C-alpha positions in Angstrom: -114.5 -107.7 -10.9 -114.0 -107.5 -14.6 -110.6 -107.7 -16.2 -109.3 -105.6 -19.0 -107.1 -106.7 -21.8 -105.6 -104.5 -24.4 -105.2 -106.2 -27.8 -104.3 -105.1 -31.3 -107.3 -104.7 -33.7 -106.5 -106.5 -37.0 -106.0 -104.3 -40.1 -105.8 -105.7 -43.5 -105.1 -109.4 -43.5 -103.9 -111.6 -46.3 -103.6 -110.5 -49.8 -107.3 -109.8 -50.1 -107.6 -112.2 -52.9 -111.1 -113.8 -53.1 -110.0 -117.3 -52.6 -107.9 -116.6 -49.5 -109.2 -118.0 -46.2 -109.0 -115.7 -43.1 -105.4 -115.2 -42.3 -103.4 -113.5 -39.6 -103.3 -109.6 -39.5 -100.6 -108.1 -41.6 -100.9 -104.6 -40.2 -102.4 -103.0 -37.0 -105.0 -100.2 -36.7 -104.6 -97.5 -34.0 -108.0 -98.4 -32.7 -107.8 -99.7 -29.2 -109.7 -102.9 -28.1 -110.2 -103.7 -24.5 -111.9 -106.9 -23.3 -113.9 -107.5 -20.1 -116.8 -109.7 -18.8 -120.3 -108.9 -17.6 -121.8 -110.1 -14.4 -123.4 -113.2 -16.1 -120.2 -114.2 -17.9 -120.9 -112.7 -21.3 -117.9 -111.0 -23.1 -117.8 -107.3 -23.8 -115.2 -105.3 -25.9 -114.6 -101.6 -25.9 -113.2 -100.1 -29.1 -111.7 -96.6 -28.7 -111.3 -94.2 -31.6 -107.8 -94.1 -33.1 -107.7 -90.3 -32.2 -109.2 -90.7 -28.8 -107.4 -89.2 -25.8 -109.1 -91.7 -23.5 -106.7 -92.6 -20.7 -109.1 -94.4 -18.2 -109.2 -98.1 -18.6 -112.9 -98.6 -19.4 -112.7 -102.3 -18.4 -111.9 -101.2 -14.8 -115.5 -100.4 -14.3 -117.3 -103.6 -13.0 -120.7 -104.7 -13.9 -122.6 -104.1 -10.7 -125.8 -105.9 -11.6 -126.8 -109.2 -10.1 -127.4 -111.5 -13.0 -127.8 -115.3 -13.2 -125.2 -117.0 -15.4 -126.1 -116.6 -19.0 -127.5 -119.9 -20.3 -129.4 -119.1 -23.5 -130.1 -122.0 -25.8 -131.8 -122.7 -29.1 -132.2 -125.3 -31.8 -132.5 -125.3 -35.6 -134.9 -127.3 -37.6 -134.7 -128.1 -41.3 -137.4 -127.2 -43.7 -137.1 -129.7 -46.6 -139.5 -127.7 -48.8 -137.4 -124.6 -48.9 -134.0 -126.5 -48.2 -133.2 -124.1 -45.3 -132.8 -124.1 -41.6 -135.3 -122.3 -39.2 -134.0 -121.3 -35.8 -136.2 -121.9 -32.7 -135.2 -119.6 -29.8 -138.1 -119.4 -27.3 -136.0 -117.6 -24.7 -136.1 -114.5 -26.9 -139.8 -113.9 -26.0 -138.6 -112.2 -22.8 -136.1 -109.8 -24.5 -136.3 -106.0 -23.7 -139.0 -104.2 -25.7 -139.1 -100.5 -26.3 -137.8 -99.2 -22.9 -138.1 -95.6 -22.0 -135.0 -93.6 -22.9 -133.9 -93.2 -19.3 -133.8 -97.0 -18.9 -132.0 -97.8 -22.2 -129.8 -100.8 -21.7 -127.3 -99.6 -24.3 -126.5 -96.3 -22.8 -123.5 -96.1 -20.5 -124.1 -96.9 -16.8 -124.7 -94.1 -14.4 -125.8 -93.6 -10.8 -129.2 -95.3 -10.5 -129.0 -97.1 -13.8 -126.7 -100.0 -14.5 -126.9 -100.9 -18.1 -125.3 -103.6 -20.4 -122.2 -101.2 -20.6 -120.6 -100.8 -17.2 -118.4 -97.8 -18.2 -119.8 -94.2 -17.8 -118.8 -93.5 -21.4 -117.6 -95.3 -24.5 -116.8 -94.9 -28.2 -117.9 -98.2 -29.7 -118.9 -101.3 -27.7 -119.5 -104.9 -28.9 -121.0 -107.5 -26.4 -122.6 -110.9 -26.4 -126.4 -110.5 -26.9 -128.3 -111.3 -23.6 -131.1 -112.8 -25.7 -129.3 -114.4 -28.7 -130.8 -116.3 -31.6 -127.9 -118.7 -31.4 -126.0 -119.8 -28.3 -122.8 -121.4 -27.2 -124.7 -124.3 -25.5 -127.2 -126.6 -27.1 -130.7 -127.6 -25.9 -132.7 -130.7 -26.4 -135.5 -129.8 -28.8 -138.8 -130.6 -27.3 -139.6 -132.7 -30.4 -136.2 -134.2 -30.6 -137.9 -137.6 -30.5 -138.7 -137.1 -34.1 -135.1 -136.5 -35.0 -134.7 -140.0 -36.7 -137.4 -139.0 -39.2 -135.6 -137.7 -42.3 -138.3 -135.1 -42.8 -138.0 -133.8 -39.2 -134.3 -133.0 -38.8 -133.3 -131.1 -35.6 -129.8 -129.8 -34.7 -128.3 -127.6 -31.9 -128.7 -123.9 -32.5 -125.0 -123.2 -31.7 -123.3 -120.0 -32.9 -122.9 -116.4 -31.6 -124.9 -113.2 -31.5 -123.4 -109.9 -30.6 -124.6 -106.3 -30.2 -122.6 -103.4 -31.7 -123.3 -100.0 -30.1 -122.1 -97.3 -32.5 -121.9 -94.4 -29.9 -122.8 -93.5 -26.3 -125.1 -90.8 -27.7 -128.6 -92.1 -27.4 -130.0 -89.6 -29.8 -127.4 -90.1 -32.6 -127.6 -92.2 -35.8 -124.9 -93.9 -37.9 -125.3 -91.1 -40.5 -124.4 -88.5 -37.8 -121.2 -90.3 -36.7 -117.9 -88.5 -37.3 -115.6 -90.2 -39.9 -113.3 -91.3 -37.0 -116.2 -93.0 -35.2 -117.5 -94.7 -38.4 -113.9 -96.0 -39.0 -114.0 -97.4 -35.4 -117.2 -99.3 -36.1 -115.7 -100.7 -39.3 -112.7 -101.9 -37.4 -115.0 -103.5 -34.8 -116.8 -105.4 -37.6 -113.4 -106.4 -39.1 -112.3 -107.7 -35.7 -115.5 -109.6 -34.9 -115.7 -111.1 -38.4 -112.1 -112.5 -38.1 -112.6 -113.9 -34.6 -116.1 -115.4 -35.2 -115.0 -116.9 -38.5 -112.4 -119.0 -36.6 -115.1 -120.5 -34.3 -115.9 -124.1 -35.2 -119.6 -123.5 -34.7 -119.8 -120.5 -37.1 -120.2 -121.0 -40.9 -121.0 -117.3 -41.8 -120.7 -113.9 -40.2 -123.4 -111.4 -40.8 -122.9 -107.7 -39.6 -126.1 -105.6 -39.9 -128.1 -102.7 -38.6 -131.9 -102.4 -38.2 -133.0 -98.7 -37.9 -136.4 -97.5 -36.9 -139.5 -98.8 -35.2 -141.1 -99.5 -38.6 -138.4 -102.1 -39.3 -139.2 -103.7 -35.9 -136.4 -102.2 -33.8 -137.0 -102.6 -30.1 -134.1 -100.5 -28.8 -133.9 -97.0 -30.2 -130.2 -96.4 -29.2 -128.0 -96.5 -32.4 -126.7 -100.0 -32.7 -126.3 -103.0 -34.9 -125.8 -106.7 -34.5 -123.5 -109.5 -35.6 -124.7 -113.0 -36.2 -122.4 -116.0 -36.4 -124.6 -118.6 -38.1 -124.1 -122.3 -37.7 -125.0 -122.6 -41.4 -124.6 -120.7 -44.7 -127.8 -118.6 -45.0 -130.3 -119.2 -47.8 -129.8 -115.8 -49.5 -126.1 -116.4 -49.6 -126.3 -119.9 -50.9 -128.7 -118.7 -53.7 -126.3 -115.9 -54.7 -123.3 -118.2 -54.7 -125.2 -120.8 -56.8 -125.9 -118.1 -59.3 -122.3 -117.0 -59.3 -121.2 -120.6 -59.8 -123.5 -121.1 -62.8 -122.2 -117.7 -64.2 -118.6 -118.7 -63.8 -119.3 -122.0 -65.5 -120.9 -120.2 -68.5 -118.5 -117.3 -68.8 -115.4 -117.9 -66.7 -116.0 -114.6 -64.9 -117.4 -113.5 -61.5 -121.0 -112.6 -61.5 -120.7 -109.8 -58.9 -117.8 -108.2 -60.6 -119.7 -108.2 -63.9 -122.7 -106.7 -62.3 -120.6 -103.8 -60.9 -118.9 -103.3 -64.3 -122.2 -103.2 -66.2 -123.7 -100.8 -63.6 -120.7 -98.5 -64.2 -121.2 -98.8 -67.9 -124.9 -98.0 -67.7 -124.3 -95.2 -65.3 -128.0 -94.3 -64.8 -128.2 -96.0 -61.4 -124.8 -95.0 -60.0 -125.1 -92.9 -56.9 -121.5 -92.6 -55.7 -118.3 -93.6 -57.4 -115.0 -93.5 -55.7 -111.4 -94.8 -56.3 -112.2 -97.9 -54.2 -116.0 -98.1 -53.9 -119.1 -97.9 -56.1 -122.6 -97.3 -54.8 -125.6 -97.9 -57.1 -129.3 -98.7 -57.2 -129.5 -102.2 -58.6 -131.2 -102.8 -62.0 -133.8 -105.1 -60.4 -134.1 -103.4 -57.1 -136.6 -105.1 -54.7 -137.2 -102.1 -52.4 -138.4 -98.5 -53.1 -135.1 -97.2 -51.8 -132.2 -99.5 -52.2 -128.5 -99.0 -52.6 -125.7 -101.6 -53.0 -122.1 -100.6 -52.1 -119.3 -102.7 -53.6 -115.5 -102.4 -53.4 -114.0 -101.9 -56.8 -112.0 -105.1 -56.5 -113.3 -108.6 -55.5 -112.6 -109.4 -51.8 -114.5 -112.0 -49.7 -115.0 -110.2 -46.5 -114.3 -107.0 -44.4 -111.1 -108.2 -43.0 -109.7 -108.5 -46.5 -110.0 -104.7 -47.2 -106.9 -102.6 -47.3 -106.4 -99.5 -45.2 -107.2 -97.3 -48.1 -110.4 -99.2 -48.9 -111.6 -98.9 -45.3 -110.8 -95.1 -45.3 -112.9 -94.5 -48.4 -115.6 -96.8 -47.2 -116.2 -94.4 -44.3 -116.8 -91.6 -46.7 -119.0 -93.5 -49.2 -121.1 -95.2 -46.5 -121.9 -92.0 -44.7 -122.8 -90.2 -47.9 -125.1 -93.0 -49.0 -126.9 -93.0 -45.7 -127.2 -89.2 -45.7 -128.5 -89.2 -49.2 -131.1 -91.9 -48.5 -132.3 -90.0 -45.4 -132.8 -86.8 -47.3 -134.9 -88.2 -50.1 -138.1 -88.2 -48.0 -136.9 -85.5 -45.5 -137.8 -87.6 -42.5 -136.7 -90.4 -40.3 -135.6 -93.2 -42.5 -136.3 -96.9 -41.4 -133.7 -99.0 -43.0 -131.7 -102.2 -42.9 -128.0 -102.2 -43.7 -126.7 -105.7 -44.4 -123.1 -106.8 -45.1 -122.9 -109.8 -47.5 -119.7 -111.6 -46.6 -118.2 -114.9 -47.8 -118.9 -118.0 -45.8 -116.1 -118.9 -43.4 -115.0 -122.1 -45.1 -116.7 -122.6 -48.5 -117.1 -120.8 -51.8 -114.9 -117.9 -50.9 -113.5 -117.7 -54.4 -117.1 -117.0 -55.7 -118.1 -114.5 -53.1 -117.8 -110.7 -53.4 -118.1 -108.5 -50.3 -120.9 -105.9 -50.6 -123.3 -103.8 -48.5 -127.0 -103.6 -49.2 -128.9 -100.7 -47.6 -132.6 -100.5 -48.1 -135.7 -98.8 -46.7 -139.4 -99.8 -46.6 -140.4 -96.1 -47.0 -141.8 -95.7 -50.5 -143.1 -92.1 -50.1 -143.5 -89.6 -47.2 -145.8 -91.2 -44.7 -146.1 -94.5 -46.7 -144.4 -97.8 -46.2 -143.7 -100.8 -48.5 -145.2 -103.8 -46.7 -144.3 -107.3 -47.4 -147.8 -108.6 -48.1 -149.1 -111.6 -50.0 -146.9 -111.7 -53.1 -143.6 -111.0 -51.2 -144.2 -112.8 -48.0 -146.1 -115.9 -49.4 -144.5 -116.3 -52.8 -141.2 -114.4 -52.4 -142.1 -112.4 -55.5 -141.3 -108.7 -55.1 -143.3 -105.9 -56.6 -141.5 -102.5 -56.4 -143.5 -99.3 -56.8 -140.5 -97.1 -57.6 -138.5 -97.3 -60.8 -134.8 -97.9 -59.9 -133.6 -95.2 -62.3 -135.9 -92.7 -60.6 -134.7 -93.7 -57.1 -131.1 -93.3 -58.3 -131.8 -89.8 -59.8 -133.4 -88.7 -56.6 -130.5 -89.9 -54.5 -128.0 -88.1 -56.8 -130.1 -84.8 -56.7 -130.0 -84.6 -52.9 -128.2 -81.6 -51.7 -125.8 -82.5 -48.7 
């Protein structure tokens, strides 16, 4: 039988200064977190809205499935040409792919259908991915005999992968969440970022959402994921290298300067608040792309104050709703939180959200073809200033 445990969800921690490492919580959110265990030993956490009148202990509902003990494994191989790690996770070939709605593994359990969530209802749920890219146990790579060759470097694919279910409503979307529910999701991201950053096998925490079959989503239930990487990702390393060079030249932070210059230009700003600014970047890669920055430099989500988290709810929901209305149809998108690495270059990093869609016009998608996929050289068919104007002109 599963065991439940009530714990306090961290609020703002530390001073929020960019060079501060993760610290203990200095305040407590009313969001309630309850921990339990699934039939195969994976962890699951229920996060209840702060205004919830929920009295039933959700963790009291056991996982009634008969599952073998979870034993996923992966390895990472180093690509010396691109100076980056590639993850090999063959067990993911068997993951669930586009199940019918009545067999959704992310809906609450009910009579005749035991899902990944044992409770008959929930607000927000986070659980260990059954088919993770990274795992808590290592596996001997089948080519590990070549490990002594300096050009064939292999390492264990240790880390953590979690699924975040935003709501029990299968037909909802993040943009349709109430402000209270969106805040609960943010608190779940904060909690998991703080906890995973403390793991010795995690170097960077990445919270993200893939939305829409065109993006490659295999489960239509509204959800996101959290990766605890065993390395600092290539995109983050490149941005931090640029930020370091900018600081050496100017003594200033590159991200902060970009936000300041976008505000001065004004033509690409979509939403401006007391604590957050959303804009289409000057060199947008995607036909519909918005970056959302806090107005002060912080390294990660746990470093945000209560006021910043409150306004983030409003700004994020508005950005998503504006983006969805540009083409008046279902919007395939990726929402990606860029956070500082857990242990290095936290003084250079600047928390921000990148939301982009591959839809370039009604019924038309932007494909990553030869130039983008082979050369990494993007060609954008939409003028960023025009994209920003269309986003501002949307009637909500």
